[in-house]
N, C-alpha and C positions, 0 to 999 in steps of 0.2 A: 544470514545476512540481515543488516539492519533493516532494511524495507521489504524484505519477503514477507509472505502471508505465515502467520504462526501456523505450527502443527502439533499434532497430538499423536498418541502412539496408536491409535484405533480408529477407523472409519466411523463416522456419525453423520447421520442424515439429517439436517437441520432447516427449519423454515426461516424467512427473514426474521419474524419475532425472536424466534431462537437465537439467531444469529447475534441479537443486539449484546448478548451476553458476550460471545466471542470475539465481537469487535471492539472490545475494551481493553486489548492487549497494549502495552506501553513499551517502551524503547525499542529493544533489537524485534519484537514482533510485530510492528505496526500491518495492518493490512489495508485492504484490499482495493478494487479490483479493477477494471479495463479503465483508461484514461485518455483524455484527449480535449479538444476544444471543440467548438460547434460542430454540429453534425455536417457531412458534406452534402452540398446541394444537389439536385437530381443527377447531374452530369459531372460531377467533381471525381478527381482521381485520389485526392487526399483531404482530409479535413481541415478545416480552417485553423489559424493559430490562436491559440489561447493558452497563456503559460502563467505559472505563478511566479512572484516577486517574492525571494527567499531573503531572510536575515543572513547578515554577514557572520562569521566567528567573533567570539568575543576575544578582546587583548586581556592576555594575561596580566592578572593584578601583583604576583609576585613570583619569584623564581622557588622551585622546590625540587626534591631530587625524586625521580620516578620510582615507583614500585619496582621490587625484584622480581625475578621472572620465576615460574616455577615449572618443572619438568612436566611433557606432554603425558596426559593418562594412558596414551599407546606408546609402545616402544618404537622409536625412529628406525624406520628400514635403512636410512641411509642419510650423511650429513655432510654438508659443505659449507664452510664459511666464504661470504664474499670477498672477505680479506685475502683468503688465499685461492682464490677462484682464478679462473682463466685470466687471460688477457683481454683488452679491448676489442671490440668487435669490428669486422670487416665490413666496409659498406656494400659487400657483395654477398653478404652470409645470407644463406637461405635456411629455413626451418624444415622439419622433417616433411612436411608436406610439400616442401617445393617453393613456399612463399618467401619472398624477397623482405628481409627484414630491414627496418628504418635504420639508417645510419648511426644513431646514439644507442641501438639496441644492447644489452648484456649479451654474453655469450649462451649459447641453447642450453647448457645446463644451469644457467640461472633463469630461465623461462619457466619457472614455475610458480602458479598462483597459489597461495597457502590460506586456509581461513580454519576457523575452529568449529568443528562439526558437533552434531548431537550426539548424546549417548546412543540413542537409537537411531539406525539408517533410514527407517521407514519402508514401507513396502513397495511405494511407486516412485516413480521419477519424472512424474510431470503432472500439470495442474489437471489435465482432462482424465487423470486415472484416480487422483485423490489430492484435495486440497490440504486436509489435517494429516496425512500420512505420508508426506513426501520426504527426501533426503535433504539434508542441510545443503547440498549443491545439486539443484534439479532443474528442469525446465530448459535445458541446452542441448537437447537431441533432436529438435524438429523446428520449424520456422513457422510461426502462427499467422493468421490470415494476416493480420495487421499488426504494426509495432509502433512504439512510442520513441521519441528522442527525446535530448536533453532538456529542450524546452517543452516537453510535454505535450508536442504535436504528435498528431495521428500521422503516421508516413506507412508506405508499402511494405508489407512483410511478405509473405507467400503470393498476396494478392498484388498485383501491378495498379489495378484501377477498380473502382467500383462505382455503381449508380442504381438509384432507387428509380422503381416503377412510378408513373404518374398518380395510382392509388395509393402509393405508399407502402405498400405490404409487400414488396419483392425486391430485395437486393439481388444484382449481378455481380459477382466477384470475377475478374479475370485473373488467373493464375498463372505464375512464373511456370515456365516448362524446362527450367533448368537447375532444379534442387535435386540431385541424385541422393537415392538411399544409400548408405555405405555396405549393403551387402549386394548392390549391384542388382535389387529385383525392380529398377526403373525409377523414375522422378517421383517427387512428393505432388499428388493429383487430386484431383476432386473425389476420387474414390475413398482416399485417406479420410477427407473431411467428412464425407457423409456416414463412413463406419465410424468415427470419432462421436458424431453427435448423436448417432443411433445406439452408441455403446453408453453414452452419459443419459439417454431417456429409458434405456432398460431398465425395469424394477429389479431385474435379475442381478445386475452388476453392484447394486449399493451405493451407486457414486453418492459422496457426501456434499455436493453443492449443487444440487440440481435446481434449487429456486433462481440460480443465477440467469439461467435460460428459459425458465417458465414465466408463465403470465406475472405480470408486475415489474419485470425486470426485463429479461431478454425477448421475451413475448414469441419465442419460436413457436410457429404452428404445431399444434398436436403434441406438444413436449410433455405438458401436463398430463393429457388424455393417454400418452403412450404409459407415463407412470403410472397412473390409474388403471392399466390393464383395458382401456376402453377402446384403444385402436391399436395394431401393431407398430413396431418403431419403424417400420417401412414407410409409414405415412407421416412421420415427424417431418417438417418442413424444409429439408435439405435434398437437393436434387443437381443435376447437372445437364448442360447441354451438350457439352462434350468434355473430353478429359481434362481441359483446363479452364472450364467456366462453371462456376459453382453458383447454384441458385438457392438463396436464403428466403424463406417465407414467414412472415410474422403475422400474429393474429390481429394485432392493432398497429398503427403506426408507430415506429419506434427510431425516431432520428438520429438517437446516440449509438445506435448497433456497431457502427464501425469502432467504437470507442471499447467496447466490451469486448471485440474479437482480437484484441491483443492477448486474450487468454483462449483462443480457439486455436488450440495447439494441437496438430492433428497425430493420430498412431499411424504407424503405418499398417494399413488394412491387412495384408498378408501375415504379418507378424501377429498381431492383435489376434485373428482368428485361430492361429497356429498355437500360441503360448499365453494368451491372456493379457491384459494390460501390464503385468510387470516384467514383461521381456526385456524392457529396457534395464531393468536392475540386475541381470545376469550377462556378465561378458560373454557367455557363449551365445545368446541370443540377441543382445543389444543391437538395434538397428537404427541408424542416426541420419537426418537429413541436415542437421544442425553442426555446430563448431567442432562438439566432442562426443567421444564414444566411452562407455563404461570399462573400466579395466579392473576395477577392484569395489566390492560393495560389502561392507563388514560394520559391526558396531564399533570396532576399533580404526577402521580406514577406509574412506570413501577416496576413489581415485578415477578421473575422466582425464583420457588421452586425446590430442588431436586428432581429428576426423580428417584423413588424408584424401578422402573421397568428397569432400564438400565442395560447392561451388567456390569460385575463386574469391567471390565478396562475403562468403559466410566462412570460409577456412580462416582460423584465428592464427595471430603470432606466436601467442601462448602454447607450449608443448604440453602441459600438464596442469589440471586442477587437482589439489587434494584437500581433504577436510579430515582431521584429526581432532577428537574432542579432548580439551584442555578444563582441568579444573577451574583455573582462572585465566580466561582467555585475553583481559585486559593486560596481565602480566606477559603473557604469551606474547602479546604484540609489543609491548616495551623492549622484550628480549629479542626481538628479531625472527621469532619463530612462526607467526603470523603476517599477514600483508595488511589486513583490514580489520577494524573493530567498531562495532555499534556501541557507544557508551550508554549505559543502562542505569547506574546507580549516581546518587547524588555525590558521594564520596569520590568515585571516579570524576565525575564533573569537576570537582573541586580541583583534582590532581591535574587535568587537562589544563584548566584555566590558568593554574598557577605555574604550569611548566612552559617555560620559554619554547621547547621543542615539540612538545604534544600540542600547544595552541595553535602553534603554525600547521599543524598536520590535521586540525580539526575541522569539519564543514557542516552547516545546519542542512536537513534533509526535512522536506515538507511532509515526508511519510503519507500517511493516509488522509492530510489535511484535517488532523484531529481537533476538535472545539471542546473544551471543558465548560459545564455550565450548571447551573443551580435550576431547579423546577419545583412547581408547585401545582398541587392536586387542586385545582380552581374548583371542584365540585366539593371541598370541605372548608369549613369556616376555620380560620378568618381569612384564609386564601381566595375564597370567592370575592372577597372585596378589592377590586382593581386597585383603588386608591392605596390601600394597605402594602398590596405588592409593590406599587410605585416607590413608597417609601423605603421598603426593604432593597428595591434596586438601586436606589441611590445612596446607598451607603457600601457599597463594594466598590474598593479601592483597588482595581484592577491595576494600575500601572505600578503600584507600590508592592503588589503582591508579585506581579513579574519581575520586579528590579530586586526585590530583598528574599524571595521565596522561590520561585519558578528560575530565576536567572534569566537575562534576555538570550541566551544561548539556547536556551531550551523552550522559549515561547514568546508570544507577543499578545499586549492586552487586545482582548476580543471586544469589539463594538457590534458585531453582527455574529450570526452563524455559521456565513460562509467565509473562509478565510480568505485573504488577499490573494491572487493568482487563480483562484478556484472559479471557474465559468457563473458569471453572473454576481460574483463578489461586489458588493457597494458598499463597504465600510464607511468611507469618506462620508456619504450620505446618511449613515445611522449614526455618526460619531457623537451627536449632540441628543440622542435619546436618553440613553442609560448613562447620565453622567454620574460622577461621585461628586455629591452635593448635599452632605449632612446638615445644612439649614433648610433646605427644601425636604428631606427626608421627614424632620421632626415637623415641619407644617403639614405636611402630607399625610402623617400619622393621626395628627389631631384632628385633620378634616374627615378621616376614613371613619371616625367613630369606633374604631376597633379598641378595646382594652383588653390587653392581655399579659401575663406575666411571665408566661414560658412558653418557649416552641422547641421541638425538636428537629435538628438537623441530621439527615442520615447520608452518608457518603458509601458508595461501592470502594470496597479496600483494594483496588489493583493500582493504584497511582500512589506511591510514598510520599507525595506532596500534600496530597489531600489533609492529613490531619494539622499540618501549619496553615494551609490554605483556609480552611473551616474554621480555626480557632482564631484566625485574625478577623475573618466575617463576624464572627458569633462575637467577637468583642465590640466591634464597632457597633452591632445592633443595641448590646447590652449598655455601652456608654452613651449613646445617642438617644436612645429610645427607652432605656431601662428595662427591657426585655430580656431575662435569661434565656438563654440558649444551650440545650442538652445537645452534645454531637455524640453521633451513633454509627458505627462500622457495621456493615454486612459483607459478607463473602458475596462474589459474582452471582453465584446460583441463586442465593435468596433474594439478594437486590434486585435481579431481574424479575423472579416469581411475583415479589410483592410491587414492583414498579408497574407491571402488567395486570397486577389484581384489580379488584374494584371494592372499596376504596382503594388508591394507591398510595404510595409512600406520601405523606403531605408536602415535605419540605427535603428535597434531595440533591444530590451532588454525584453527577456521572460524566461521562463523555462520549463522544460519537466520533467516527471516522467513516470515510466514503466506502461503498462497495464499489463504484464506479464513478469517473469524475462528469457527472454532470448533476446538475441543481435539481433534477426530477429525483435522485438517490436521496442526497443529504435533506432536501426540504419535505421529501414525503415522509419521513421520520415524526414530522408534527401535523401530519394531516387529522389525528385524532383517533381516540378509543373506537369511534363510531367507524372508521375508515379502517381500522386495522394497525393505527399508528402507536407510538410508543407511551404517549401520554393523553391525559384527562383532557386539556384543552382542544375544544372543538370550535371551530370558527367557520361558518359557511362560505364567506367571501374569500376566507385562505384556501379552503378545497376547492371552489370554484377557478380560482386563478391557477392552481395546480392542474386540475383538469383540462384546462383551457391551454395551458403552455405545453403539456406533455406531449402531445403529438405533432406540436408545430414545428415545422421546418424553416419558416421565415426568422431571419435576424434582421434587425435588432428586437423585432417585437417580442419573440420568444422570452430572451433575457429581460425584458423591461417587465413581463408578467412576473417571473420569478422574483426580481426585484421589488416588486409592489407587494408579492407575498411575504417576503421577508421583512420588509418595514411593519407589516401588520402584525408579524409574529415577534418582532422586536417592542412594538409599542404595547404589545398586552402584557407584558411584563409579566406573562405566566413563565418567563424563562429568562435567567440573567447570564449574559454571557461572560465567561471569567477569561480564559485566554486559548489562543491558538497553538498548538503544540508544534514544537520543531525537535525533530532528533539529532543525535551528533555523531558523526562517522569518524573514524580516523583512517587514513590513508596514508601509507609510505610515498615519500616523495619520488621514489623510483617509479611507481607507476605512471605510465605515460597513455596518452592516445586521446580521440576526441572526446571522450566520456570524462576524461579528467581536465578538460578546459572549461572555462567559463561560457556559458550560452548567452544569448542576447538579451533572454529574459530571467532565465534562472541562471544567476551570475556565480553560483557555487560550482567550484570544481569538484569531481567526484561524481559517481552514479549516484543519483536520487532513487525515488520509487521508480518501479518496483525492484529495482537491484540487480543483481547479478542472473542472467536468463536472458534466452532469445526473445525476450518480449521487446528488448531494444538491439540495436546494431552493435554494442559496446564490447561484448563479449570477442567478437571477430577482430577488433580494431585497437585493444589496448595490449600493451608490453611491457616487460621489466628494462628499465634504460640502464646505462652503464654507470648510474649515480649509485647502484646498488653496491659497486666496487668500495665504495666510500663507507657502506655501512656493514655491521655486523649481523649476518642472516645466516640461520640454520635451515636447511632443507631436511625435511623429515620424509 
């Protein structure tokens, strides 16, 4: 899906610095992790509201014929077209789980949601088993501790409420007592969450996303110590006071923890012990408290059916989810073989923009709030000269770049690092710092005393727009300052190694997206090489502001500190912001439900990050409407 975490075919254990490469995913592989607004106060039951403002889909400039469809890579197991399907749905129709269907729902044989799956099905079915080796449809078999809504607010999941102790180190989560496991073994409870955290902290399991819960991120007490085999996993900071009260202890104050726990998705403790974490990928052993259960898991077909034992509010309308690999998923979408698609290439974007039909079905998605930017190694000449950096900074015409290269549907000009809608974003206040002003740039270059004839600009080759963006910027530098700029491309692995080396890449272009929706995460990237950050720029005042704001629970004071820090960052001209990315998703018009309605702040219809999964309530509340009877649709 367009906003799922990217996967690879084998597990790998990564530190946060190593994750900097992985998080460069674009298009349909945007990453990471828990999300929400300001942290709950000590007695709050949900997190306060903070949500992104998203751009609207672009108006097509001209009409064109959409691309022809290709056959699926897998052989269809059955086929039915909507035009020959059954008659309209009765208002009293119930699905196979006994749930009353909406009055405008299509017949049950049309209640199948179809996507294009990966060639490899993965070995794990949820994020607490593996981040990088999960299936194309995953994370729908359990209810996580907290969830996220369409407006990116943190809302109850398995936890109905939560509060934090006076010292800020212990969270108490009150759990629902009505989330039955599909095998009749009882309800999802504290033991399941405890077993899951201990599984992730066990060095023997090789979990590939341990940093997320360790110090510097989730700060779960003794998590890192257990990984290092200094303490047994039983001493990791999760415990219970009763079956439905979970205690989570942190090693330091972590006010954003409920935002991260949308990815605290529990295993069934008994199934985990009996079969290991892959129990849910086997139809014979799959146990679910979520909306679906696995019925098929192979390289050619993934299928999950309605969990008829699910709690009433968890049980879906949809009868079945399927994922079949297609060589060209965009064409499969146009042919009615899949119901949604994340647009990934410039050519496909042009087709969408110029198609009256597709442009109406396209919606932007903030994804992981990714920002593309230039950076300088300020320890190397001439980039140690701030006035020279300012001269270069005032030559970036980000408005023109977005208009003519990126296209407005895929991004917006960036005047700060935190995109609009991200907690503590303050772009309006930063807008007059890194302005496009060639006249000022010439003056600053003269004032800097720098006299160079050649520079090298290096970009990470994971964004197909970088060649054009860098060429445009290089031309502006040549035209206005008379400096030749050589443009160099590096693969992600090499680029990351050279960025983190000393000395670093002198003048580079890269992107970064969130791990979890809190300014401590995004701004922490720039805390400096001395503090384990990504770049060589080190600023004591900036680091002090981050250190002070991190454990704070008071708002708006916490936000104000982060905004001060971002202003220092922007005024340093060690980083030149280019644009904030938006992804583009296509949704068939017959997909209905709360997730396909505009939110109060996130006004784009359709699921945004983190996409299809029990991280949000929408897999249980969407359905296929009878509008599908007007479409040509093949169910495979």
